[in-house]
N, C-alpha and C positions, 0 to 999 in steps of 0.2 A: 527460484526465490531466494533472497539472501537474508541471512540472520545471524545474530551473535550467539554466545555460547554460555552467557551468564544468566542468573535467575531474573525474571522480569521484575519482580517487587521483593524487597527484603523486608517489607512491613510485617510485623507479625499478627495483625489483627485481620484474619481471613474469616470470611463468612460465607456459607452456601450461598450460591446464586441460583442455580436450577434445582427444583425438586424432583425432575424427571428427565428422562433422556441423558444428556451430557452434564451428569451430576458431579464430575470432576472439575468444573469451573467454580471458582470462589472469588469474592469481591474483596478486595482491600478496603478496609473502613478509612484508611487514610487518604490513599491517592486516588481511589475510585477505579481503579484497573479491575478488570475481571479476567482472571487467568487460570490455566490448567494448573491442578496440583494433584500428584507431582508433575512437574515440567517435563515433557519428552527430552531426551538427551538429543545432542547433536548428531550422534550416530543413527538414532531412530529417525529423525527428521531427514537425514541424507538418504537413508533408505527408501523413503516414501518419494522424495524428489527423483531419486534414480530411476524408481518404477515408473512415475508419470511423465518424465521427459524422455522417454524412449522416441526414436525417429518417428515411429508409425503414430504414436499417440499425439505428437506436436503436428504432423501432417493431417490428421484427422480431426484436429481440435478436441481432442478427449484427454487434455492434461488435467482438467479440473483446477487449473492454477490461473489461467490468464482471462481478462476480459474479452469478451467477444468482439468481432471486427467492427460491428455498428459502434459499440461504446468507445473503442479506440479511436475510430475516425472522429467521433464528436470530441473526445479528449483533445486529440491532434488539432483540430479546428480551433478549438477555444485557446490552447496554448499560443497557437500562432498568432490569433486575433487579439488575444487580451493579456498574455503573460510575457511574450517575448518581442524583443525589438531586433532589427538587422544586425548581425554581427554578435549576437549573444551566443554563447555556448551552453548546451543542456546536457545533463547526465541523467539517464534513466537507470535509477537504483532498483534492482530486481527486475531487469528487463525480460525475463523469461527468453522465449524463442525470438524476440526481436521485432515483433510486429509493429509496436508502437515506433520504435527506432526507424524502421523502414519508413512508416507513413511520414514521420517528421523530415527525414532526409528527402524524401519526395516533394516536400513543400519547401526545401531549399533551407533547413535547419541545420547548423553544425551540432550534432547530436551523437554522443557516445553513451555506451551502456556499461553495466556492470551486473553480473550473474554468477552467484556461486555454483549453479548446476552446471557439471562438465556436460551433460547431455544437451542442454539447452545451449550453451556456448558453442558445442560442435555444430548444432543446426543452424546458428547464426553464421558459422564461417562456411559450412559446406553448401546451405541452401541459400542464404541470403547475400553472401559475398563479404561480409565484414566481421572482424574480431570484436569481442567485447571484454571487458576487464574481469578478472576474477575475484578480486579484493580491492578494498577501497584504498589501500597502501599504493596501488598502481596509478592512483589518480592523485595528481599535484595538488598541494593545499592551496587554496584561494584562486581555483583555476576556472570554475564554472559559475555561469550566472544564474542558472535555474535547475534545480535537482527535482525530479518527479519521482514519487513512491506511490504508485497506483496499485491499490489492493495489495501492499507489501508489509506494512507495519504491523498487522495482525499475526503475521508468521515469526515476528522477531522474539526470540527467547530474552533478550534485554534491550528493548526499545529506547530506553533511556541512554545506554552507552552509545548505541548505533547513532542515534540523533546526535550526541555530541560529536562523535566523529564526522557525521554527514556534514553538519555546519561548518567544519574546519575547511571544508573543499569548496565552500561557496566566497565569491568574491564579497568584501563589504558593501551591504547593499542588495547582495543576492536573494534569492527566494527559494523556498521550499513549497512544492505543490504536493499534498499528500491526500489520498482517499483511502477509506476503510469502511467496511460493513458497520452500519449503526446498530448496535445492540438495544437501543430503544425504539427501532423501527416498528411500524404496525405489524410486518410480519413476524418479527421476533417476539413481540408481545403476544401475538397468537399463538405461536408454535412453541415457546419456552424452550425447554432443553432438547427439542427436536427441531429447532430452527436450523435450515439448511446450513448457514455459515458456521454454526456451532458444532455440527456433526462432522465438519471437515477436520481430521485429526491434526493437520498442519497449521490450523488456527489455534494459536495458543494465547493469544491476548485479545480480548473484546472491548471496544471503546463506545462511549457516547460522546456527544460533543463536549460536555465539561471535562471529562478525564483526558480527552485528547488534547484540548486547549492547556489543561494544566501541564501536561508532559511537555508539550511544546515549549512553554513558557519556561518551565524547570531546565531545560536543555539550552536556554540562551536565545531562543527565537523570539522575535517581536518586531514590530506590531503584528497581530494576527488578523487574518480576514476569512471569516466563515461564509462559503459560498453555500448559503441555504438553498438555493437554486440551482440544481446540479447542472453542469454543461452537457449532461447525457439526458436528452428528451426523446421520448418515443414518438412517432408520428401518431396522428389521429386526435382529433379535438377532445373525445371522451378521455382517452389515456393523458393527454396534456393536463386537463383539468384535474383529473383523479391524482395525478403525480404532483402537481403544483399545490394542491390541498394538502397532501401528505407533507410536502416540503415546508409550508407554511407553519404546520403544527409540530415540525420536528420529528415526524414519523417516516421520513423518507428512508431507504434501504441503505443510502450510502452517505458517509460524511466526506465533507471537501473542505480542507483548509489551505489557504496560502500564508506561509510563515516568513517573516523577513528576517534576514541576518544583520544585526545592527553593526556588525564589524568588530 
């Protein structure tokens, strides 16, 4: 997973968010971000990723980092059907072991990836047969039409700075497709500080739809499109109805936005 090294929020008015479990999360009264205080250092996060992105963990699907193959297939289908046109180039930012990249390439998409984990990059090269970038500096400005950040932004120590940098790599009129766990989801409300997504120590910033939209607008993106009904839908009528109801009420587990680059 890719991330910056600066504090996520410099606003001084921080208030406790959870009263049990992961009590190091605090909410900024100004921007609405919920972040870990103190924020882990880059070295601490690097150590977590190095342990999780070993070859055996990737092969067995135990990185605890990446969306499962079912969800990634659904995202790949959505991107091809609704967000991409022939000839467009896509950058998957925080591409992990390259599973989504491989799916998109199999569908004929000109897709490149960026991943800071050396172990994950090595897996892409050795097991999937393609290289991915290690840093955004390796991607030319205004060179891609669509950037995906699927379950990545919650890992970023400074999402504001990263989004500003990411936007410069989009062509004018290009778009960012971003997903992240919803801190206002039904599961998060029920579990509080024991919510699964909060207990992952590499999740350092938690979003709801308002704080994510505010951040995207503050970093120059617009217009925004909130995909209230997720591209990922589990099979079965009962599951479909339950998930649709949650999504309609803003209680779904995942937030999904498409953000334009006005150029």
